[in-house]
C-alpha positions as CSV (number, residue, x, y, z in Angstrom):
1,M,57.5,66.9,93.5
2,R,54.2,68.5,92.6
3,R,53.8,70.6,89.4
4,G,52.9,73.6,91.4
5,H,56.2,73.5,93.2
6,I,58.1,73.2,89.9
7,N,56.2,76.2,88.5
8,A,56.9,78.2,91.6
9,G,60.6,77.3,91.3
10,W,60.7,78.5,87.7
11,G,58.9,81.6,88.8
12,F,61.7,82.4,91.2
13,V,64.7,81.6,88.9
14,G,63.1,82.7,85.7
15,P,63.8,86.4,86.0
16,A,67.4,85.7,87.0
17,L,67.9,83.3,84.1
18,A,66.4,85.8,81.7
19,A,68.8,88.5,82.9
20,I,71.7,86.2,82.6
21,G,70.7,85.2,79.1
22,A,70.1,88.8,78.0
23,F,73.2,90.4,79.5
24,F,75.7,87.5,79.4
25,I,74.9,84.6,77.1
26,V,73.6,86.7,74.2
27,P,76.5,89.2,74.2
28,V,79.0,86.3,74.4
29,A,77.4,84.5,71.5
30,A,77.3,87.7,69.5
31,S,81.0,88.4,70.3
32,L,81.9,84.9,69.1
33,L,80.1,85.4,65.8
34,L,81.7,88.8,65.6
35,S,85.2,87.3,65.8
36,F,84.5,85.5,62.5
37,T,83.8,88.7,60.6
38,D,85.7,91.9,59.7
39,F,83.3,94.1,61.6
40,D,84.8,97.6,62.0
41,V,83.6,101.2,62.5
42,Y,82.6,101.4,58.8
43,A,80.2,98.5,59.1
44,V,78.3,100.3,61.9
45,A,76.9,102.8,59.4
46,R,76.8,100.3,56.5
47,P,76.0,96.7,57.5
48,D,76.5,95.6,53.9
49,R,80.2,96.2,54.3
50,L,80.3,93.4,56.9
51,R,82.0,90.3,55.6
52,F,82.4,86.8,57.0
53,V,86.1,85.9,57.1
54,G,86.0,82.6,59.0
55,A,89.2,81.9,61.0
56,G,91.0,84.8,59.3
57,N,91.1,86.9,62.4
58,Y,92.6,84.1,64.4
59,A,95.2,83.3,61.7
60,R,96.1,87.0,61.6
61,L,96.3,87.1,65.4
62,L,98.6,84.1,65.6
63,G,100.9,85.8,63.1
64,E,100.9,89.2,64.8
65,P,104.2,89.9,66.7
66,R,102.4,92.4,69.0
67,F,100.0,89.6,70.2
68,W,102.9,87.4,71.2
69,T,104.6,90.3,72.9
70,A,101.4,91.0,74.8
71,L,100.9,87.3,75.7
72,G,104.5,87.1,77.0
73,N,104.1,90.2,79.1
74,T,100.8,88.9,80.5
75,A,102.4,85.5,81.3
76,Y,105.2,87.3,83.0
77,F,102.7,89.3,85.1
78,V,100.7,86.1,86.0
79,F,103.5,83.7,86.8
80,V,105.6,86.2,88.7
81,G,102.9,88.5,90.3
82,G,100.4,85.7,91.0
83,P,102.6,83.5,93.3
84,L,104.0,86.7,94.9
85,S,100.5,87.9,95.6
86,V,99.5,84.5,97.1
87,A,102.6,84.4,99.2
88,V,102.1,87.9,100.6
89,S,98.4,87.0,101.3
90,L,99.3,83.8,103.1
91,G,102.0,85.6,105.2
92,A,99.5,88.4,106.2
93,A,96.9,85.8,107.1
94,L,99.3,83.9,109.3
95,L,100.5,87.1,111.0
96,L,96.9,88.2,111.7
97,E,96.0,84.7,113.1
98,A,99.0,84.6,115.4
99,K,97.9,84.4,119.0
100,L,100.1,87.3,120.1
101,V,98.6,89.8,117.6
102,R,96.2,92.4,119.1
103,W,93.7,94.6,117.3
104,R,93.1,92.0,114.6
105,G,90.0,93.6,113.3
106,F,91.8,96.9,112.8
107,F,94.7,95.3,110.8
108,R,92.3,93.3,108.7
109,T,90.5,96.4,107.7
110,V,93.7,98.3,106.9
111,F,95.0,95.4,104.8
112,F,91.7,95.1,103.0
113,L,91.3,98.8,102.2
114,P,93.4,98.6,98.9
115,V,91.0,96.0,97.6
116,V,88.0,98.3,97.8
117,T,89.9,101.4,96.6
118,T,89.3,102.5,93.0
119,L,92.1,101.0,90.9
120,V,92.4,104.0,88.6
121,A,92.8,106.3,91.6
122,V,95.4,104.0,93.1
123,A,97.3,103.8,89.8
124,V,97.4,107.6,89.6
125,V,98.8,107.8,93.1
126,W,101.4,105.1,92.4
127,R,102.5,107.0,89.3
128,Y,103.7,109.8,91.6
129,L,105.3,107.3,93.9
130,Y,107.3,106.0,90.9
131,H,108.3,109.5,89.7
132,P,112.0,109.3,88.7
133,R,112.9,112.5,90.5
134,H,110.4,113.3,93.1
135,G,108.8,109.9,93.8
136,L,108.8,108.6,97.4
137,L,110.3,105.3,96.3
138,N,113.3,106.9,94.7
139,L,113.7,109.2,97.7
140,L,113.9,106.1,100.0
141,L,116.4,104.4,97.7
142,G,118.5,107.6,97.7
143,V,118.8,107.3,101.5
144,V,120.6,104.0,101.1
145,G,122.7,105.3,98.2
146,V,120.8,103.8,95.3
147,H,120.6,105.9,92.2
148,P,117.0,106.9,91.1
149,I,115.3,104.4,88.8
150,D,112.9,105.4,86.0
151,W,110.4,102.8,87.1
152,L,107.8,103.4,84.4
153,G,110.2,104.6,81.7
154,D,112.8,101.8,81.8
155,P,111.8,98.7,79.9
156,R,113.6,96.5,82.6
157,W,111.6,98.0,85.5
158,A,108.2,98.8,84.1
159,M,106.6,95.4,84.5
160,P,108.1,94.8,88.0
161,A,106.7,98.2,89.0
162,I,103.2,97.2,87.8
163,I,103.5,93.8,89.6
164,L,104.4,95.6,92.8
165,L,101.3,97.8,92.5
166,A,99.1,94.8,91.7
167,V,100.3,92.7,94.7
168,W,99.7,95.6,97.0
169,K,96.3,96.2,95.6
170,N,95.0,92.7,95.6
171,F,96.6,90.7,98.4
172,G,93.9,91.7,100.9
173,F,91.2,89.8,99.1
174,N,93.2,86.5,99.2
175,M,94.2,87.3,102.8
176,V,90.6,87.2,103.9
177,I,90.1,83.8,102.2
178,F,93.2,82.4,103.8
179,I,92.1,83.6,107.2
180,A,88.8,81.8,106.7
181,G,90.8,78.7,105.8
182,L,93.1,78.9,108.8
183,Q,90.1,79.3,111.1
184,S,88.6,76.1,109.8
185,I,91.6,74.0,110.8
186,P,90.8,72.1,114.0
187,E,92.9,73.2,116.9
188,R,93.3,69.6,118.1
189,L,95.6,68.9,115.1
190,Y,98.0,71.5,116.3
191,E,97.7,70.2,119.9
192,A,98.5,66.7,118.7
193,A,101.5,68.0,116.7
194,R,102.9,69.8,119.7
195,M,102.5,66.7,121.9
196,D,104.5,64.8,119.3
197,G,107.3,67.5,119.6
198,A,106.7,69.2,116.3
199,S,108.3,72.6,115.9
200,A,106.4,75.7,114.5
201,W,107.8,75.1,111.1
202,Q,106.9,71.4,111.2
203,Q,103.3,72.3,112.2
204,F,103.1,74.8,109.3
205,R,104.4,72.2,106.8
206,R,102.6,69.1,108.1
207,V,99.3,70.6,109.3
208,T,98.7,74.1,108.0
209,L,99.7,73.6,104.3
210,P,97.9,70.3,103.8
211,M,94.7,71.6,105.4
212,L,94.8,74.7,103.3
213,A,95.1,72.8,100.0
214,P,91.5,73.4,98.9
215,T,91.9,77.1,99.8
216,F,95.2,77.2,97.8
217,V,93.4,75.8,94.7
218,F,90.6,78.4,94.9
219,V,93.0,81.3,95.5
220,A,95.4,80.2,92.7
221,V,92.6,79.8,90.2
222,V,90.9,83.1,91.1
223,T,94.3,85.0,91.1
224,M,95.3,83.5,87.8
225,I,92.0,84.5,86.1
226,G,92.2,88.0,87.5
227,Y,95.9,88.5,86.6
228,F,95.3,87.3,83.1
229,Q,92.9,90.2,82.7
230,L,95.6,92.8,83.3
231,F,94.3,96.1,81.9
232,A,93.8,99.1,84.2
233,E,97.4,99.3,85.6
234,P,99.2,99.5,82.3
235,Y,96.4,101.6,80.7
236,V,96.7,104.3,83.3
237,M,100.4,104.1,84.1
238,T,102.2,103.3,80.9
239,Q,99.8,102.9,78.0
240,G,101.5,99.6,77.2
241,G,105.0,101.2,77.1
242,P,107.9,101.5,77.1
243,A,108.6,99.6,73.9
244,N,105.4,97.5,74.5
245,R,107.0,96.0,77.6
246,T,103.7,96.4,79.6
247,L,101.3,95.7,76.7
248,S,98.8,93.1,78.0
249,V,96.4,90.9,76.0
250,V,93.4,92.8,77.3
251,L,95.0,96.1,76.5
252,L,95.7,94.9,73.0
253,M,92.1,93.8,72.7
254,Y,91.0,97.3,73.9
255,E,93.2,99.1,71.4
256,E,92.1,97.0,68.5
257,G,88.4,97.0,69.4
258,F,87.8,100.5,70.8
259,R,90.7,102.6,69.6
260,W,91.1,101.4,66.0
261,W,87.5,99.9,65.8
262,N,88.6,96.6,64.5
263,M,85.8,94.9,66.5
264,G,86.0,91.5,64.8
265,Y,89.8,91.3,65.4
266,G,89.4,92.5,69.0
267,A,86.7,89.8,69.6
268,A,89.2,87.2,68.3
269,V,91.8,88.4,70.9
270,A,89.2,88.1,73.6
271,F,88.3,84.5,72.8
272,V,91.9,83.4,72.4
273,L,92.5,84.8,75.9
274,F,89.4,83.0,77.1
275,A,90.7,79.7,75.7
276,I,94.0,80.2,77.4
277,I,92.4,80.9,80.8
278,L,90.0,78.0,80.5
279,G,92.9,75.6,79.6
280,L,95.1,76.7,82.5
281,T,92.2,76.5,84.9
282,A,91.5,73.0,83.8
283,V,95.1,72.1,84.3
284,Q,95.2,73.5,87.8
285,L,92.1,71.6,88.8
286,G,93.3,68.4,87.1
287,L,96.6,68.6,89.1
288,R,94.6,69.1,92.3
289,R,92.7,65.9,91.6
290,L,95.9,63.9,90.9
291,Q,97.2,64.7,94.4
292,P,96.9,61.7,96.7
293,G,94.5,61.9,99.5
294,T,92.5,64.7,98.1
295,E,88.9,65.0,96.9
296,P,87.8,66.4,93.6
297,I,86.8,70.1,93.6
298,R,83.0,70.3,93.0
């Protein structure tokens, strides 16, 4: 390759790399350094008050009960809401790809609308739906004789209520991905299965699911990463309550960093969450590679 071509290539990618470095790499590196200090609101005016504390923030974090509560709440949200969201997305995709369904474009648009709707606005509306006296959900439960539930005030129901909102809000994105995966499956595989006498369930189990395996990996990883960053729903609807039952790791990071101005401690929370997400993502991709008859994800 001639030097002129190389220089032209750097000329095209240079501005993008500079922007990534200035607005991503530098802030991340600065945040990592910040997590090893006791930087707070007082150090903004007087930098001489800034002290290097090493791993002190991380040691304090691991001994903080609120962090473990937030991590448990976030794990509950991820490992209950994540699979539920994937299942609803796959079900919607299968329904829309059924041959008997008409107006597919209309229903795809309707199902995708929650994804492009502002989350804060959606959360405010759902707060009214969850109202213990006048909410639509309790009115529907009253029709079948179920007593009203304080969805956002009862510690037993607050997190399931947020999970229900998150599934409704996000399933349309994964639905579109699953539809693309379903459309990439060759029709001849289904024809061969039908000729062998396979039922609809056997076709789904032996053809659809194996062919969707790479799509499942992508959807699972993206959903897990997104759900670990739970913030707006509890921030708008419950403020982490009741009794810290909806406090998430990101909400804890926000409170420490931007409410109490413990910026160093908040940065430590962020990097612990980053390490958890990175580790679980590596585990998911590793399990995918261990499955027989599959190719590594590149």
